[in-house]
C-alpha positions as CSV (number, residue, x, y, z in Angstrom):
1,X,0.0,0.0,0.1
2,X,3.0,2.3,0.4
3,X,3.8,2.3,-3.4
4,X,5.2,5.5,-4.6
5,X,3.3,7.1,-7.4
6,X,5.4,9.1,-9.8
7,X,3.4,12.0,-11.6
8,X,6.3,13.4,-13.6
9,X,9.1,11.6,-15.3
10,X,11.0,14.8,-15.9
11,X,11.6,18.4,-14.5
12,X,10.0,20.0,-17.7
13,X,7.0,17.7,-17.0
14,X,6.8,18.6,-13.3
15,X,7.0,22.2,-14.4
16,X,4.0,21.7,-16.7
17,X,1.9,20.2,-14.0
18,X,2.8,22.9,-11.6
19,X,1.6,25.4,-14.0
20,X,-1.6,23.7,-14.7
21,X,-2.3,23.3,-10.9
22,X,-1.7,27.2,-10.7
23,X,-4.2,27.7,-13.7
24,X,-6.5,25.6,-11.9
25,X,-6.3,27.6,-8.8
26,X,-6.5,30.9,-10.7
27,X,-10.1,29.8,-12.1
28,X,-11.1,28.6,-8.7
29,X,-10.2,31.9,-7.0
30,X,-11.6,34.0,-9.7
31,X,-15.0,32.0,-9.4
32,X,-15.1,32.8,-5.8
33,X,-14.0,36.5,-6.4
34,X,-16.8,37.0,-8.9
35,X,-19.4,35.5,-6.6
36,X,-18.2,37.7,-3.7
37,X,-18.6,40.7,-5.9
38,X,-22.0,39.6,-7.1
39,X,-23.0,39.6,-3.2
40,X,-21.2,42.6,-2.3
41,X,-19.1,40.8,-0.1
42,X,-15.9,42.7,-1.4
43,X,-15.5,46.5,-2.1
44,X,-15.4,47.2,-5.8
45,X,-11.9,48.7,-5.6
46,X,-10.3,45.6,-3.9
47,X,-12.5,43.3,-6.3
48,X,-10.9,45.1,-9.2
49,X,-7.3,45.0,-7.6
50,X,-7.7,41.4,-6.9
51,X,-9.0,40.6,-10.5
52,X,-6.3,42.4,-12.0
53,X,-3.7,40.4,-10.0
54,X,-5.3,37.1,-10.7
55,X,-5.9,38.1,-14.6
56,X,-2.0,39.2,-15.1
57,X,-1.0,35.7,-13.7
58,X,-3.4,33.9,-16.1
59,X,-2.0,35.8,-18.8
60,X,1.6,35.0,-17.6
61,X,0.5,31.3,-17.4
62,X,-1.4,30.9,-20.5
63,X,1.8,30.7,-23.0
64,X,3.4,28.0,-20.6
65,X,0.6,25.7,-20.9
66,X,-0.9,26.5,-24.2
67,X,0.2,23.3,-25.6
68,X,-1.8,21.4,-23.0
69,X,-4.5,23.9,-22.6
70,X,-5.8,24.7,-26.0
71,X,-9.1,26.4,-24.5
72,X,-10.5,27.5,-21.2
73,X,-13.4,25.3,-21.8
74,X,-11.7,22.2,-22.5
75,X,-9.5,22.4,-19.5
76,X,-12.6,23.0,-17.4
77,X,-14.3,20.2,-18.8
78,X,-11.2,17.8,-18.7
79,X,-10.8,18.8,-15.0
80,X,-14.6,18.9,-14.1
81,X,-14.6,22.6,-13.1
82,X,-17.5,24.2,-12.4
83,X,-16.6,28.0,-12.8
84,X,-18.9,29.7,-15.5
85,X,-18.2,33.1,-13.8
86,X,-14.6,32.8,-14.0
87,X,-14.6,31.5,-17.7
88,X,-16.7,34.4,-18.6
89,X,-14.7,37.0,-16.9
90,X,-11.4,35.7,-18.3
91,X,-12.8,35.7,-22.1
92,X,-13.8,39.3,-21.6
93,X,-10.4,40.2,-19.9
94,X,-11.5,43.1,-18.1
95,X,-13.1,43.2,-14.4
96,X,-16.9,43.9,-13.9
97,X,-16.0,47.2,-12.6
98,X,-14.2,48.3,-15.7
99,X,-16.9,46.8,-17.9
100,X,-20.1,48.0,-16.2
101,X,-18.8,50.7,-13.8
102,X,-19.1,50.4,-9.9
103,X,-19.8,52.0,-6.7
104,X,-16.3,51.7,-5.2
105,X,-13.6,54.2,-5.3
106,X,-15.9,57.0,-6.6
107,X,-14.2,60.6,-5.8
108,X,-16.6,63.1,-4.4
109,X,-14.8,66.1,-5.8
110,X,-15.4,65.6,-9.6
111,X,-13.0,68.6,-10.7
112,X,-9.9,66.5,-8.9
113,X,-11.5,63.4,-10.9
114,X,-11.4,65.2,-14.2
115,X,-8.0,66.4,-13.6
116,X,-6.8,62.8,-13.0
117,X,-8.4,61.7,-16.2
118,X,-6.7,64.7,-18.3
119,X,-3.6,63.9,-16.7
120,X,-3.7,60.1,-17.7
121,X,-4.9,61.0,-21.0
122,X,-2.0,63.3,-21.8
123,X,0.4,60.6,-20.6
124,X,-1.1,58.2,-22.9
125,X,-1.0,60.7,-25.7
126,X,2.6,61.4,-25.0
127,X,3.6,57.6,-25.2
128,X,1.7,57.6,-28.8
129,X,3.7,60.7,-29.8
130,X,7.0,59.2,-28.6
131,X,6.2,56.1,-30.8
132,X,6.1,53.6,-28.1
133,X,5.2,50.7,-30.1
134,X,5.0,47.8,-27.7
135,X,1.7,46.6,-25.9
136,X,3.3,46.5,-22.5
137,X,4.4,50.4,-23.0
138,X,1.0,51.5,-24.1
139,X,-1.2,49.3,-21.9
140,X,-0.5,50.4,-18.2
141,X,-1.3,54.0,-19.2
142,X,-4.5,53.1,-21.0
143,X,-5.5,51.1,-17.9
144,X,-4.8,53.9,-15.6
145,X,-7.0,56.0,-18.0
146,X,-9.8,53.5,-18.1
147,X,-9.9,53.1,-14.2
148,X,-10.1,56.9,-13.9
149,X,-12.9,57.2,-16.3
150,X,-14.6,54.3,-14.5
151,X,-14.7,56.2,-11.2
152,X,-16.4,59.2,-13.2
153,X,-19.5,56.8,-13.5
154,X,-21.2,55.4,-16.4
155,X,-22.3,58.7,-18.2
156,X,-19.2,59.2,-19.9
157,X,-19.5,58.9,-23.7
158,X,-16.3,57.7,-24.7
159,X,-16.0,54.9,-21.9
160,X,-17.2,52.1,-24.1
161,X,-14.5,53.0,-26.7
162,X,-11.8,53.1,-24.0
163,X,-12.9,49.8,-22.4
164,X,-12.8,48.3,-26.0
165,X,-9.3,49.5,-26.7
166,X,-8.2,48.3,-23.1
167,X,-9.5,44.9,-23.9
168,X,-7.6,44.8,-27.4
169,X,-4.2,45.8,-25.7
170,X,-4.7,43.1,-23.2
171,X,-5.1,40.5,-25.8
172,X,-2.2,41.9,-28.0
173,X,0.5,40.2,-25.9
174,X,3.3,42.1,-24.2
175,X,5.8,41.5,-26.7
176,X,4.0,42.7,-29.7
177,X,4.8,45.7,-31.6
178,X,2.2,47.9,-33.5
179,X,2.0,50.6,-35.9
180,X,-0.3,53.1,-37.3
181,X,-2.5,50.3,-38.8
182,X,-3.7,49.1,-35.6
183,X,-4.7,52.6,-34.7
184,X,-6.6,53.1,-38.1
185,X,-8.1,49.5,-38.6
186,X,-8.4,48.0,-35.2
187,X,-9.3,50.8,-32.9
188,X,-11.3,53.0,-35.4
189,X,-9.1,56.0,-35.2
190,X,-7.9,58.0,-38.5
């Protein structure tokens, strides 16, 4: 009865199993996080911060297990996971607070908030003017802008377009270089 069970025959295989276990735990955590947010058990600001942390870990792990995990649905089916909220949120790539707006972190002084939005917008435009062409250079500034606009509330007209760009840059990949054709064709700018 004390027979040793070997799960991996090499270090590479062991790393692969460790990465898949990490992916499994990220999906479980995301599912619980989504349920806690729906039930108002977690403030919107804390939810958003935790989601971004877990999602960045998912994006880091995804290329490491791409061969073994071709799709989220297949992974969840194979390991009998019941995490529909996590699957939806990972596919969308943004937290519910950024997608729908939220009550957390709202600034009472609207003038200060508008100033913050202007600051993030100018920083983002400076990156574009300096011809920073990697997604990892643009995405942090765009994320800050989307966060600030979300605090303003759902009445902002350009919010949907900013969220669309944010999602687009999240799925570009951090090492991708882009040019004017992305601004013109993918993002709808001229």
